[in-house]
Structures are given as structure tokens and as C-alpha cells.
N, C-alpha and C positions, 0 to 999 in steps of 0.2 A: 831635407827631403829625403824620401826613402827612395832608393835606387829600384828602378823597374827591371824585370827580368828581360832578356834580348827579345823574346817571342812577345812580351805584352808591350815593350816598345814599337816593334814592328808592325803590330797589329793596330795600336793608336795612330802611328803615323800612316799605316796604309790605308786606314777607315778615314780618317781626318782628310787624309790627301784624296781618296776617292769622292769625297764629299764636295772638296775644294775644286778638283778636277771637273767633276760634272757641272758645278756652278761655272767654272772656267771654259767648259766647252759650251754651255748653252749660252756664256757671253759672248764667246767668240761667235758661235752660230747665228746669234742676232745680229752681232756688229757686222758679219759678213753679208747678210741679207740686206740690211741697213745701207751698208756704204756702198756696196756692189764691188765687184771683183777689180776694178781698176783702182778705187780709192783703197782698198785692202793691200793690193799691191804697192802702193805708196806707201802705206804705213809699216810693210814689210820692210822695204827698202831703208827707212828712216829708222825701224827698230835694230836695225843690223848696225849702225853707227852707234844708236843708243847703247845696246849690250857692251860695245867696245869702249865705250865712257864709263859703263859700271865695273868694267874688268878689274881696274886698281884698287877700288874699295870693296868690293865683292868677291872676289877670287881667290883663292889660296889661304886668306887670312881665317876665315871660319873653319875650315879643316884642321889648320895650324892651331887653331883655339881649343877645338873638339880633340885632338891628339893631346895636348899639353894638358887638358882639363882632366882628361881620361888617366893620364899618368901620374898627376898631382897625388901628392900623399897625405895632404890636408885641406879642409877649406879655405884657409888661407891663401895658399898657393893657388887654389882655383879662381878666388876673386882676384888675385894680383893677375892673374892671365886674363881674366875678362876685363881689367881695368887697362893692361897695356895693350890688348886687342880694341879697344872701344877709342882709345887715344889715337892708334894708328888708324882706324877706319874714319874717324872725325876729320884727321888732317888731310887724309886724301881727298876726301869728298870735298872738303873746303878748297882744296886746290883745284881740282878738277872741275868742279861745277862752273866756276865764272869762266875757265877756259874753254869749257864745251859751248857755253852761251855764245862767246867770243868767236869761236870758230864755225859755229852753226851756220852761218852764210857761206863760209868756203867749204865746209862737209857738203851742203846742198848741191852746190854745183859739182862736187867731186863725185857725188852720187849720180850726176846726169839727170837729175830731175830737181829743180827748185822748188816744186811743189812740197817736198819734204820738210822745208823750213819751219812751217809751224808746228809740226809733230817733233821736231828736234829741239824747239825751243822749250816746248812743254813737258819733254821728256827729262830736261836737264836737272830738275829738283831732285828726281829719283836717287841720283847718284849718293848722295849723303845719307838718306834714309834708308836705302838698300844696304851700305855698306853696314851701318849700326846693327841693323835688323839681323843680318848674315852672321855678325860676330856673336849675337845673343842665342841665335839659333845653334852655332858650333858649341858655345858654353854649354846650354842646357842638354844637347845630345852627347856632349863630352860628360856630363853628371848622370847619363842614363834616364833623364827627364825628356820625354817625346812629348807631351801634351802641349805646353807653352807656345812651341814653334808652330804645332799644327792650329791652335786657336788663333794665333797671331796669322797665319795664312787665311784660314776663315773669315777673319775679320777685314783683311784687305779684298777677298772676293766679294763679300756683301757690298762694301762702299763702292768697288767698282760697278756692280750691277746698278745700285742707285745713282752713281753720277750719270753711267749710261743712260738709264732711263730719264733723268732729270735734262739731259741735252739731247734726247732723242729728236725733239720737236724742231731742232735749229737744223736737222741735215739737209731738208728738201731746200733750205734758204740760202745755203753757204757753198762755196765753190769744192772742188775735190779737195785741194790743199788742205783745207779747214775740216773737211769730212774726215780726212786721214789723220788729223790730228786729235780727233775725239777720243781714240783708245789711249793716247798719251796723257790727256787731261785725267782719264780715270785710274790710269796707273799711277800716277804722281799722288793721288789722293788717297787710293787705297793703299800705297806702300806707306804713306803716312799715319794711316789708321792702324796696320798692322804693326809698326813701331811701337805706337803709343800702348797696345795691348801688351806687348812683351817686356816692355820698360816697366809696366803696372805689376806685372806677374814675377818679375826679378827682384823688385823691391829696392832699397836704397844700396849702393855700393860703396864701401870706405873708401876714402882718398889713399892713394900710395904715391901720391906726386912726389913725397921726399924719401921714400924708400929707395935703399940704395940698390935693392933686387932688380928696379924697374927697367933701368937701361938693359940690363942682360937679359931680360924676359922679352924686351922689344927685339932684341937681336936674335933671339931663338925663333921668335914667331915669325920674323923677317927671313932667316933660313931656312925656315920649314914651308914658307909659302910662297917663296920666288918660283919654285919650279911649277908649282899649281897655278902660281898667276901667269907664268909663260905659257902653260899648258892654255888657260883660259882665253888669252890673248890670241893665241893659234885657232881656237875654234870660233871665238867670235869675229876674228879677223876673215876666217874663212867664210862666216856667214855674210859678213858685209861685202866681201868681194864676190862672192857668188851672187848676192843681191844686185849688184851692179854688171857682172859678166852673163849672166843668165838672159835679160832681155835683150843685151847685146847681140849674143849670139844665136836669140830667136829671130832677131830681127837680120841678122846676116842670113838665116836660113828662108828669108823671105815674108816674114811676119811685119805688119805695121806696129809702130810704140805702143798704142793702146792695146793692141791684140795681146802683144808682148809682156806688158804689166799685168794683163789681166792673167795669162797664163803663168806668170810669177805669183800671182796672188792664189791661184788654184792651188799651185804647189806649196808654196810657203805658208799661206795664210789656211789652206782647208785641209789639203793631205797630209803635211808635216804634223800637224798639231794631233792627227788621229793615229798618226805613228808613234809618237811620243805618249800616248795613253797607258800604255803598259808600264811606263816609267814612273806612275804613281805608286807601283809596289815595288819595283827597284829602286826607286829612290828611297823609299823607307829603308828597304834590305841595305843601300848603301850608307845611308844617314845614320844609321845603329850598329851595322857591320863594322865600320871602318874604326870607331872608338872601341869595339868588342876585342877586334883584331890586335889593337895597341896594348889591351890587358892580357892578352894571353902572355902566359909564363913560359910555354915550350914551344918548339915547332911543330909536336905532335898535335897540340890542342890548336894552333894555327891551322894545320891541314884538315882537321876535322870541321872546324867551323868554315873555313873556305870551302870545303865541299858542299856542306849544305847551304850556304849562300850561293854558290855557282848554279847546284841542281834548282834552287828556287826560281833564281834569275832566267834560267833557260826555260823551265816550265811556265813561267809568266810569258815569255816572249811567246812561245809554240801554241799556247792557247789563244794569246791576243790575236796572233796572225791568223789563225783558222776563223775565229770571230769575225775579224775585219774584212777577211775575203769573202766569207758569206754573206756579210750585211753590207758590203758596198753598195750594191744596187739600191737598197732603202734608203741608207745616209744620202747617196746622191739627188736621189729623186725628191723622198720625202722631207729632208732637211736644208739640203742646199739648193735645190731645184736645180741641179746641174748634171743631166744624165751623162753627158761626155765625163765628168770626173769618176765615173765606176772604174772605167778601164785604167786611169792613174793610180787610184787606190789600189787596185789589183797587182799594178804593177809595182808598186813602192812597198808591199806587203813584207818582203824579208827584212825592211828596216824596223818592223815591229818585232823581230827576233833579235837583231843584232844590238839595238838600241838599250833595251833593259838588261841584256847579258853584259854589254859594255860598261853601262853605269854601274852594275855591281862588283864586276872585276874591278873597276877603277876605285871605288870605295875601298875593296880590300887593298889594293896597292897604296892607298893613302894611309890608312891604318897601319900598315907595315913600313913605312917610311920609304916607300920605292918611288917617289914622284918624279925625280930624274928619269927614270926608263919610262914613265907614263909619257913625260914631256916628249921626248926622243920619238914614241910610238906616234903621238899626236901630230907632230910636225911632220913624219914620214906619210901618215893618214892624209893631212891637210894637202900636201904637194900632190898627192895622187888624185884627191877630189878635183882640186884646181885642174888639173892636167886633164883630166877625163871629162870635166865640165866643158872646157873649151873645146876638145875634139869632137865630143859626141853631140853637143847638144844643137847646131845648126842642121845635121842630117836626121837626127831622131826626135827632134821638140825637145818637149819638156821632159819627155821621156828621158832622155838623154841626160838632163841633169838627175832626174831619180836615181838611174844606173850608177851615176857617178858618185853620188852620196852613199850607195851602197857600196862600191869598191872602196871608199875611203875608210867608212866605218868598220867594213871588214878586215882591213888590212890592221887598222888600229887595236883591233881584238884580239886579231892572231898575234901580233907584235906582244901586247900585253899578256896574254896567257903564256908565252914563251918565257918571257920575263918572270912571271909568277911562279913557273915551274921550276927556273933556273936560280930562284933568289938565294 
């Protein structure tokens, strides 16, 4: 396959990502209106634990596969990397899935709401499929081919839409717990469809089971992916902890449990997805920029590429933030039918700048092999977010949680920029 230029890869990824995100936004909007804020809050609570379970199979390994594939000298080495990554993802998925199912009742109690149990159970099969899909994504990005991952994501979203449409008639007849599980069913079937598409596009991969280079390649992938894995554990663990802490701190501020879960649903299920919309472009920049940085031969070339990527990420964030601020009343009233959401969206707008710039910088650091520094920044930012969430939420309500998220992401970005400059 002919390698695409960096601009072409970014354009393909961004355009397909825009379509996928538009479908995802429409799906989330539909689900939020279908389920209601309380059930959406329960879904977000379960989703945090689900993302934590996905971390061993889906975090770090795809980026490591992408980096080694980009640096490989021939096609055989690339396929050896894919084979080793696929083995590791399969092993982790097969270990984590039954463990997650077994621990789901315990997790539901630890999350503080046993209504999360059905969603946790239906989320479990995603661990294996997401892990394998992510490895193939890393392989294709490392080869400079952005189209297969984009088509895989498109198939995933189409199936999710179809599943939600097929199951929507059940919503009025079931409890909040099973309404909250509807997105989990859609995610599981959608991920399976996305994996099927990318497997079909990859074709058959020769077996390297008896190849003497395979253990060494697995060790290399492990050493590269471990800091990224710990970093993702930090972020997903933070999301899970915030999902537990925010309702508790809101109740400490005087809200009833149902209202606290509704506020969590507004922030995590409605406001934050909008703040992540610019990441459809910065995600493309990070996905293609990381392998491109790994292929740079000189520090001068690295600096030129880093400046281009950083400028694009910052421009994306600033334009998106301005648009979200201006459109906040229309989104709140016309789409979500929650006028009180307007003020929260406008308060959270700085995240629309921080998130895409941070994602772009993180992709560059991965390409340069600076994962350990990124991990240190992530740990520091997570600690700041938790502390600020605990301190600010009772007095400032859900706005305190939004300000805490800004403080944490701002600290992470600052530390990563310093690390990038001092590399």
C-alpha cells in the first residue's frame, strides 16, 4: 500500500472523524433525550469503570505498535509488530473480560449506585474487541494509512445508531438501571462491527508463532507501552473517581441524590462531549503526527513538524471555543431542551482549547519516545483535579467540577510543553 502524505492522512482522519463525531453527537443527543439526565448519569458512572477495564488492552499498546511500525525497515518487520501486538491484546482481553464480569457486582457497590450493574455487564465484551481494533489502528497509522481506521469507526457508529433505534421502544418499559445499559449494548455491538471491518481491510497476517524474534518484539512493545498504559490508567481512574466523588460532593453541598446524578449527567454526558468535539481534529493530528515525529531524522525536522502540529491544535481549540460559546444557548434549548445547561457550557469553554492542544502535544511526545515524562505530567494533573474537585464542588456545585477539570488539564499541558522544550 502506498503511504499517504501527512496532510492527506490528517485530512482523511479529520473528515472521517468529523462524520463519525457528528453521528456520535447525534446518537448521544438522542440517548440523552431518550434516557433522561438521571439514567444518563448512571451510564456515565458505569462508563468510567468500563474505561478503566479497557485500559490494559487498549492503552499504550496501539501507540507502541504505531511507533515500531513507523520505524520498521521492511514489511516483514511491520507484520511481525502487528502479530506481536495482536497476541498481547488478545491475551489481555481474555484475562480482563471474565475478571470484569466477576467483579461487576462489587464495582457497582463501590461506584455508590447498584443501578450501574446491567451497564457494567453489557460493557464487558468490549474489552477484547477494542483491544484488537486499537492494535490494528496503530498498525495502519504507522504505515501511513489513515483510511482503514476511519472506516472502522464509521461502521462502529452506524451499528450503534441502528442498535439504539432497534431498542428505543424498550425504554418506557424498563427501569432506570436497564435504560442506562442501552448505550452499553450499542457500544458492544458497534465495536464488534468496527473490528470486523478493519480485519477485512488488513487481510491475512502470516503466523510468526515460531519466529525467534517474536519474544523480543513483545518485550519492546511492552517497554514502550507501559508508561502510556499507566498514563491511561491515571486518566480513566480519574474519570471513575470523579464520577463517584462529584455526586457525593454535590450531596454534601445540599442536593438530593437524584438531582446530584442529574447534574453529573449534565456535566459528563452533555457538556464534556461538546468540549471534546475539537478533538476530532486534534485526534487526527496526534494519530498521524506521532508516527511522523518518529520518522524524523534530525532535531530540526522535529522542531518544524512540532511547530506546525502545535499551531494547528491551538487554532482548532480557539475557533471551537468561540463557536461553542456563541452557540451554547441554541445547543441547550434546541437540542438538549435544558436552558440551565447554557451557563455550564460557557463556563466549561476553556476546556475546548486545553483538550485539543493537550492531545496534540501528547501525540508528539509519544512519537518522540517521551512517554515517561507524559506519565509524570498526567499523575500530577490527576492529583490536582481530584483535590480541586473535592474542595470546590460543594460550594460551587457542578461548576466546581468543571473548574477542577480545567485546572488539571491546564497543569498537564504546562508540564508537557516544558518537557517538549527541554527534551
